C-alpha positions as CSV (number, residue, x, y, z in Angstrom):
1,X,94.4,113.0,117.7
2,X,96.2,110.7,120.2
3,X,96.4,107.0,120.0
4,X,95.1,105.5,123.3
5,X,95.3,101.7,123.7
6,X,93.5,99.3,126.0
7,X,95.5,96.4,127.4
8,X,94.6,93.3,125.3
9,X,96.5,90.1,125.8
10,X,98.7,88.9,122.9
11,X,99.1,85.2,122.1
12,X,101.8,83.7,119.8
13,X,100.2,81.2,117.5
14,X,101.5,78.9,114.7
15,X,100.0,77.6,111.5
16,X,101.4,74.5,109.8
17,X,102.0,74.7,106.1
18,X,100.4,71.6,104.4
19,X,102.2,72.4,101.1
20,X,105.6,72.6,102.8
21,X,105.6,69.9,105.5
22,X,107.8,70.6,108.5
23,X,107.5,74.4,108.3
24,X,105.1,76.7,109.9
25,X,104.1,80.4,110.0
26,X,104.3,82.4,113.3
27,X,101.6,84.9,114.2
28,X,100.7,87.1,117.1
29,X,97.0,87.3,117.9
30,X,95.4,90.1,119.8
31,X,91.7,90.1,120.7
32,X,89.0,87.5,120.2
33,X,89.5,85.7,116.8
34,X,86.2,83.9,116.9
35,X,84.3,87.1,116.0
36,X,86.3,88.8,113.3
37,X,90.0,89.1,112.7
38,X,92.3,91.3,110.5
39,X,95.3,89.4,109.2
40,X,98.2,91.8,108.9
41,X,100.9,91.2,106.2
42,X,104.2,93.0,106.5
43,X,106.3,94.2,103.6
44,X,109.6,92.7,102.4
45,X,112.0,92.6,104.0
46,X,109.9,93.1,107.1
47,X,108.4,91.6,110.2
48,X,105.2,91.4,112.1
49,X,106.9,93.3,114.9
50,X,107.5,96.4,112.8
51,X,106.2,99.5,114.5
52,X,103.6,100.0,111.8
53,X,102.3,96.5,112.3
54,X,102.4,96.6,116.0
55,X,100.6,99.9,116.5
56,X,98.1,99.1,113.8
57,X,97.2,95.8,115.4
58,X,96.7,97.5,118.8
59,X,94.6,100.2,117.3
60,X,92.2,97.8,115.5
61,X,92.0,95.4,118.4
62,X,91.0,98.2,120.7
63,X,88.3,99.1,118.3
64,X,86.9,95.5,118.5
65,X,88.5,93.8,115.5
66,X,90.9,91.1,116.5
67,X,94.3,91.1,114.8
68,X,96.8,88.5,113.6
69,X,100.3,89.9,112.8
70,X,102.0,87.3,110.5
71,X,105.7,86.6,110.2
72,X,106.4,85.3,106.7
73,X,109.9,84.4,108.0
74,X,111.4,84.3,111.5
75,X,114.3,83.2,113.7
76,X,112.3,80.4,115.4
77,X,112.8,76.8,114.5
78,X,110.8,75.4,111.5
79,X,110.0,78.9,110.1
80,X,111.1,80.2,106.7
81,X,114.1,82.4,105.9
82,X,113.7,85.6,103.9
83,X,115.9,84.2,101.1
84,X,113.7,81.1,100.7
85,X,110.7,83.2,99.8
86,X,109.2,84.5,96.6
87,X,105.9,86.3,96.2
88,X,104.3,83.0,95.3
89,X,105.7,81.4,98.5
90,X,104.2,84.2,100.6
91,X,100.8,84.0,98.9
92,X,100.6,80.2,99.3
93,X,101.5,80.6,103.0
94,X,98.9,83.4,103.4
95,X,96.3,81.1,101.9
96,X,97.1,78.3,104.3
97,X,96.7,80.7,107.3
98,X,93.3,81.9,106.1
99,X,92.1,78.3,105.6
100,X,93.3,77.5,109.2
101,X,91.6,80.6,110.7
102,X,88.3,79.6,109.0
103,X,88.7,76.2,110.6
104,X,89.3,77.7,114.0
105,X,86.0,79.5,113.9
106,X,86.7,83.1,112.7
107,X,83.4,84.6,111.5
108,X,84.9,87.3,109.3
109,X,88.5,87.6,108.0
110,X,89.9,90.8,106.7
111,X,93.3,91.4,105.0
112,X,95.6,94.3,105.8
113,X,98.8,94.4,103.8
114,X,101.6,96.9,103.7
115,X,103.8,97.3,100.6
116,X,104.8,93.8,99.4
117,X,102.3,92.4,101.9
118,X,99.6,94.1,99.9
119,X,100.9,92.5,96.7
120,X,100.9,89.2,98.5
121,X,97.3,89.5,99.4
122,X,96.3,90.3,95.8
123,X,98.4,87.3,94.6
124,X,96.7,85.0,97.0
125,X,93.5,83.1,96.4
126,X,92.2,83.6,99.9
127,X,88.5,84.0,100.6
128,X,88.4,87.3,102.5
129,X,85.6,89.6,103.6
130,X,87.3,92.9,103.0
131,X,90.8,94.2,102.4
132,X,92.9,97.3,103.1
133,X,96.2,97.7,101.2
134,X,98.7,100.2,102.6
135,X,100.7,101.6,99.7
136,X,100.8,98.2,97.9
137,X,103.7,97.1,95.7
138,X,103.0,96.7,92.0
139,X,104.7,94.5,89.4
140,X,105.3,97.3,87.0
141,X,107.2,99.3,89.6
142,X,110.3,97.1,89.4
143,X,110.7,97.7,85.7
144,X,109.8,101.4,85.6
145,X,110.8,102.8,89.0
146,X,113.0,100.2,90.7
147,X,116.3,101.0,92.5
148,X,118.3,99.7,89.5
149,X,117.0,102.8,87.6
150,X,118.8,105.1,90.1
151,X,122.3,105.7,88.8
152,X,123.4,107.2,92.2
153,X,122.3,104.2,94.2
154,X,122.5,101.1,92.0
155,X,121.7,97.6,93.0
156,X,124.7,95.4,93.6
157,X,124.6,91.7,92.9
158,X,126.7,89.5,95.2
159,X,126.2,85.9,94.3
160,X,122.7,84.9,95.2
161,X,121.9,88.2,96.8
162,X,121.0,91.7,95.7
163,X,122.1,94.7,97.8
164,X,120.2,98.0,97.6
165,X,122.5,100.9,98.3
166,X,120.0,103.7,98.7
167,X,119.2,105.1,102.1
168,X,119.7,102.6,104.9
169,X,120.0,99.9,102.3
170,X,118.4,96.4,102.0
171,X,119.4,92.9,101.1
172,X,117.3,90.4,99.2
173,X,117.6,87.2,97.2
174,X,118.4,87.6,93.5
175,X,115.8,84.9,92.7
176,X,113.0,86.8,94.5
177,X,114.0,90.1,92.8
178,X,114.1,88.4,89.4
179,X,110.6,86.9,90.1
180,X,109.2,90.4,90.8
181,X,110.8,92.0,87.8
182,X,109.0,89.7,85.4
183,X,105.5,90.3,86.9
184,X,104.6,93.2,84.6
185,X,101.3,95.0,85.1
186,X,99.6,93.5,88.2
187,X,96.7,96.0,88.2
188,X,94.1,93.3,87.3
189,X,95.0,91.3,90.4
190,X,92.7,93.6,92.4
191,X,89.5,92.3,90.6
192,X,88.6,90.3,93.6
193,X,85.1,89.3,95.0
194,X,85.5,91.4,98.1
195,X,85.6,95.1,99.0
196,X,89.0,96.8,98.6
197,X,90.5,100.0,99.9
198,X,93.9,101.3,98.9
199,X,95.6,103.9,101.1
200,X,98.5,105.5,99.2
201,X,101.4,107.5,100.6
202,X,101.2,110.9,98.8
203,X,104.9,111.5,99.1
204,X,105.8,108.0,97.9
205,X,106.2,106.6,94.3
206,X,103.3,104.1,94.3
207,X,100.2,106.5,94.3
208,X,99.5,106.2,90.6
209,X,99.9,102.4,90.7
210,X,97.5,102.3,93.7
211,X,95.0,104.2,91.5
212,X,95.4,101.5,88.8
213,X,94.5,98.8,91.4
214,X,91.3,100.7,92.3
215,X,90.4,101.3,88.7
216,X,90.5,97.5,88.1
217,X,88.8,96.6,91.4
218,X,85.1,95.8,91.7
219,X,82.7,97.8,93.8
220,X,82.7,98.5,96.7
221,X,86.1,100.1,96.6
222,X,87.9,103.3,97.8
223,X,91.2,105.1,97.2
224,X,92.6,107.3,100.0
225,X,95.7,109.4,99.5
226,X,97.5,110.7,102.6
227,X,99.3,113.8,101.3
228,X,102.2,114.0,103.8
229,X,102.9,110.3,104.0
230,X,105.9,108.4,102.8
231,X,105.9,104.6,102.1
232,X,106.3,103.6,105.8
233,X,103.6,106.0,107.1
234,X,105.8,106.9,110.0
235,X,106.1,110.6,109.2
236,X,104.0,111.8,112.1
237,X,101.3,110.9,114.6
238,X,98.7,112.6,112.3
239,X,99.7,110.4,109.3
240,X,99.7,107.2,111.3
241,X,96.4,108.0,113.0
242,X,94.8,108.7,109.7
243,X,96.1,105.5,108.3
244,X,94.7,103.5,111.1
245,X,91.4,105.4,111.4
246,X,90.7,104.9,107.6
247,X,91.5,101.3,107.9
248,X,89.2,100.7,110.8
249,X,86.3,102.6,109.2
250,X,86.5,100.5,106.1
251,X,86.7,97.2,107.9
252,X,84.0,98.3,110.4
253,X,81.4,98.6,107.6
254,X,81.7,94.9,106.8
255,X,82.2,93.8,110.4
256,X,78.8,95.4,111.3
257,X,77.1,93.8,108.3
258,X,78.4,90.4,109.3
259,X,76.9,90.7,112.8
260,X,73.6,92.1,111.9
261,X,72.8,89.1,109.8
């Protein structure tokens, strides 16, 4: 399967944060948001311009579902910094964006969250029409499987920051990591009043936790495992195409229902 994209104009948009005056969230919109729109949440640390986010947005928009790639933090003025954010911060900001989109006339709003972005969507109180979670993070992971458990690649605390030493490494705020480690079992967060699909990376470490989310979710729900995928789903064209195709098929069901009414 090859990914073929139509040329759809992108537009940078901003959403004010009523609960944090003076700050705003940046997004990149593709397609017509007055019909239906998939709001895409990146992981942490991450960006709306990650390859996975960018290609996923193009794929869905070409299929007729507008997309909004969010930037929970950015380099532009009046946007947040990574180190100012906890999960609660991201969830509150996500809620504010969804409320604003409703006010701008979006008929249906879907959530698509990767990794920590999936956990953010589950933490939020947003009124959504369907959700797809790409290998979502889970509170229990930090206690049972976190990097600190790896003796070869321990976490290093440097003042207010935590440095992960495995692979290409990562840096985060000590406060945000501490917040995550006290979350415990977040499986019940998936008991939402909207359809949920979890797509797990079969070669990752979150598949069993993804199954726990699905067990706690209400119908309709679905769990898909992509066997050859790792957490970033960038293993091959086949893996990424399956991820996007499964996502579109799930959202399309509820997009069609909305416009037959």
